[in-house]
N, C-alpha and C positions, 0 to 999 in steps of 0.2 A: 585193243591189244590191254597186255594181264602181265599183271606181273608182279611175282608170286618168288620165292626162295626157296620153297617147299617143288620139288618136278614132281612131286605124284601128282600135286595138285594145277600142277599143270595139266597135266596126262591125260586125268580125269575132265578137266574144262574142252580138252582141246575132243576127244571123245561127242562129251558132249551135244558141246553146239556145234557139231558136227551135222551130229543129227536133229538140233532146233532151232540153228542156223548158219542153213545152209549156204548163204546169197552174200555171205558174210566173209572178209579174208582176217584170218585174225595171225597176232603177232604177241607170239607167247616170249617173256625175255623173266630168266631166274634175276637177271642183277639190273637197278636200278639204271645206275651206268649206260649197261646198254642198251636200254629204252630209249636214255634220250637222245641218246648215238641217232638211232634211228629215226628219234624225229627229224633228222634233219631234210634227211627223205619223203616221209608218210606223217600222212595229216590226222591220226584214226579220228572214225565221230566218238568213241568210249575209249576212255583210260577206267582201266582197275589196274587198286592196286590194293599191295599186303598191310596191314600199318605196322609191325616191325618184322622187319626187315636186317640184318644184322650189315648189310651194305653204306647203307643209305634210310630213311624211316619212313615211313608211306605217303605220312602228310609231310614231310621235304621234296619229296620227287614229285604229287603231285604241285607243288606250290611248284615246282618250276617247269611241271606240264601247263601247270599255269599261265608263263610268261607266256612259254614254246608252239606250245598250238593252246592257243583262249575261245576258241569256240568245241573244246575236247569237250565234254559230258567224267564230271571226274569223280566219282568213283573209289569208296576203300572200305576196304576188308578187316573185320575187325573181333574177335574177339569177346571186345570187353565196348557193351552199347549202352553207356549207361549214360543219361545227360552229359557227366564230366565230359566224359568222353565222345558224346554229339559236337560240346562248345568247344571244342579245341580240335577238331577241323571244321568249326561252322564258317569260316569261312573260307578251305579250302579247296577242299570236298561235297560235290551238292547232292550225292546220295548217300549214306551209312546203309552195308550191308551184314550184319551179322556170319561171324564166321564160329560154324562149318553155317554150308549157307544150302538155299533151294536152289535145282539150275532155276526155276521157273520166273524169281526172281531177278539173275541177270538176262531171262527173255526180255524182261519185261521193259527193264533198261535199254536193252537195243532198241525194243521201239519204239522209246519214248525217244531217244536219242535219232530216230527214222524221221519221227512227228517231228521233230526242231528239223533238220538238214532241211525236208522238202518245203516249209513255210516260204509261205511266198512273199514273203518283205526284203526287203532293207541291211545289208553290208551292218550299218551302223546299228541298227532296230535289235540284226541279230548275235553280233558280239556284243550287246547287251542284255542279252535274254541269255545269253550263255556264266552272262556272271552273277546271278540270280543264287541264290546261297540257299537255298532248299527248297519245295515244291512241299504243297498242303497236301495233310493227307486226309485221303482220303471218310468221309463219316462211316466209324463204327457201321452205322445201323442201317448206311446207306447200302457196305459191306454185305453184308448178311441180306436185304432183301432182294439187291440183287442177286447173289447168290440160289436166293430161293428161287425166285422168277427164272432161273438157267434150271433147275435142278428139273421143273418140270411143265408140263405139255400142256396144264389147264389149274393153274391156282387160282387157290383159296382166296379169298377174299376178308377171309375169318382169322388166318392164316397171313395174311399186307395186314391190315390193321393190328394182330397182336407186338408183329414187329414193330410198326413204326407207334405203337405205343412206350414203349421203351426208352422212348426220347420227349421226355414231356414237353422241352420247349421246344421240338420240330415236327409234334402234333397241333399245340398249341395254334403255332403258326396256321401248321394244315385247315385245322377249324376252321378260322379265322376266314381264308382265304373259299372253305365248300361255306362258307355263309353272306363272302360277302355280292354284290350285285353283281361283278362282273360278267357271269356267268347267269345270272336271272331266276337263279331258284325262288322259289317263293316261302316254303317247307325249310326250315331249320334243320340244318345238320348236327344230329347233338355228339356223335359218339364215331371214334374212329372208321366205324366198319362205312356208318353212314355217310365220311368223307370218301370209303375206297367206293363206293357203288357209285358216288355221284362226279367224280373227278376221274378218275377210269384208273387202272394197276397204272401205264407208264406214266401219267401225268405226276402220280403219287411220287414213283423213283423218283423223277427227276427233280419235283419236290421238297424230298430227300435230303439229297443232294444238296440245292441250293440253300436249305436252309445249315445245315449241317455246315456247313464251309463258314460262310456265316458265325454260327452261334461259333467255333473252334477260334477264330480271331479277336480273343478277349487280351492281347498285348497293348494293344493302344485299344483303352475304349473310342478315343473322340473317332478315331479313324473307322469304330467297326458301327460308330450311329452310322457314318457320316455313308461309306458306303452302305452298309443296309437301307439307309434312308434314299436313297441314288436307283441301288438295284428295283426293289417296288412300285417307286417312282416311274422310272425307267418299262419295268415290266405289263404296270400298265396304261399307259402312254402306249406301248409297243400294242400291245391285243386289243385298244378300243382302235387303234388306226388298222390293224387289220382287219375288223369288226365292220369298219368303215368302205374297208373296201370290198368286204363280199367274199374273205378266203370263210373254209367252211371249218367248223369244229376244230378236225385234227392242227389242223394251221394256226387256228389260234389260240389252240395250247401252244405251242410249239412257239409263236411269236410270243408266249406271252415267261417260257423256262429263257426264253432266250435275252426275251429283258431281266431276267434275272442274274442270270453268268454270265452278260455281256459283260461288268464291272470286274469280273471278280480273281483278274490279272492286280489291283491298288491290293488285294491280299497279302502279296508278296515281295510286291516294291517296295514300299514302306517308305522316302523321302519324294520318290520316281511316280506316285501314283498322278502323280497332274504332266506326266507327259500323256496326253490320253493316243495318241497312232503308238509309243510303245504299250503305252495300259491291253489296248485292243487284241497286238500283238499277242499280252501274253494270255491275255484270254483265252485268245482262239487256240495257242497252246494248245492250253489245258485241257482248252473242249473235247480237240482233235487226243489229243493223248489220253481220253478220258473215254472215249469209241463213240462220241455224235456225229452223227454224219453231216457233209459239208457243204448242205444247205444249213444248218448252224452253225458250223463254224465259219465257214465265209462269212454268213449276218455278222457277227462278229467281230473279225479281223477287216469285215472291208465299212465298222460304224461309222470311222467318219472319212471315210475317202472313198464313197458311192461310184464315182465314177471306176474307180479300179476296179471294179465289181467283174466279174464274170457276165458276159452278156447274159444266159441263159438264168442268171444267177434268180430264185426265188424272189416271189415278192416281199417277201420275209427281208429280204433284208433292205428292202428300200422304208418297213415299216418300219423299224428297228432304230436306223439313221433320222428319220425323224423326229422319233422320241427323244435320240439322245442329244438331236441339237435344240428343238424344243426344251426339254427339260434343261439345258447346259442354257440354253436366252433367257426361260423364265428365271433361273437360278441369278443371272447378271441384271437383269428387268432391264432384259432387249428384247425390239417387238419378235418376232418369230420366221416373220417374215421379210426383215430388213438386211440388209446388204451383208448388217455382220453377224449376221447367227451362224452363222454357219451350214444354213438346210443349201443342200445342192440342188437346185433349182430347176437348173438346165436337168439335170440325168433323171429329177424324175418327170421332167417332161419329154426326155428321150423313152421312159418306158410309160408314160402313158397317164400320169399317175399327178398329174402335175392340178389339174381340175377338184378331184380326189382332193389331196390334202389342203389344198386351200379355206374347202368348203370343212375338214374334219378340223380343221384351226378356227372356222367364224362358229362354229356350233362348241366346240370348246370352248372359245372363250365366253362364248354367250353363258352357255349350263357353269362355268368356273371361274368368273373373273378373277383368278387370283391363278 
């Protein structure tokens, strides 16, 4: 549903979306009240409203939409996109788009709404997700890197190194990882190029996303530190478990990235981040929104409930479940194999991994008593 008092804007949107969003039904209204009346019979996935309208302010209109259709993704169009303007609609709109706008930006909003609509979670969690005020912005370096990788069939490692070197904080984390014991390299990686060659282009891109997201979460330093600590510890545990059960290098790389991103939903949940099922759902939603494949999305979605994961799901799901539960148990001072640890031993036995999990835990305990 699109509401704008300018008929020319609505006509342009009709033409553009007819080409780029053919599967969508478009409700276009010049009157906010007429749009609210239509909500009695329709439940749109997305409601887009102009900010300044003579009959009713766009923010007031979306406030009504929030009450009548809480699961709709609410977007406001405004010629004023300053920080002050964003704060005025922060509690009402999920997204603030500039006006005039790019049609592709609206198409991205529609795709985001579809991701949310198809997320396999309970209605209660779905409603909580719909109340999220804003989504994290993709790091600038990540966007530039993805644009470059998509623009050529043979990406140049030197160019990739130049791009990631723009952000010293991200580069330092990548170099730290490239020199860690996780990957078993003997010679030190001393430059961005060394790290790209060593870790590979795909893993580098995912690491730039992971570290860039956590880097931008500076509003609450304590939360930032806790989320970063958990992400790194769970990533290490997930990768270790994946290697222990014999997964190959590409899958162990993926397991590490999944571990780093398993709690990314905590960046936008604030005080609700201590709700594990909700945090897992939001994290999975964000990964789906950013184009990760279903293997990685499902691993994150079902990290707390392995029994509900698709029966043909990749072992990465099991590895992440084990890692998250082992981390939580250790933080709480609970034995990982105890009845209160949260480890789904029945599901692990069903997929044939219970013996390997047990032996991995024994090795981990012997090597690191903490």
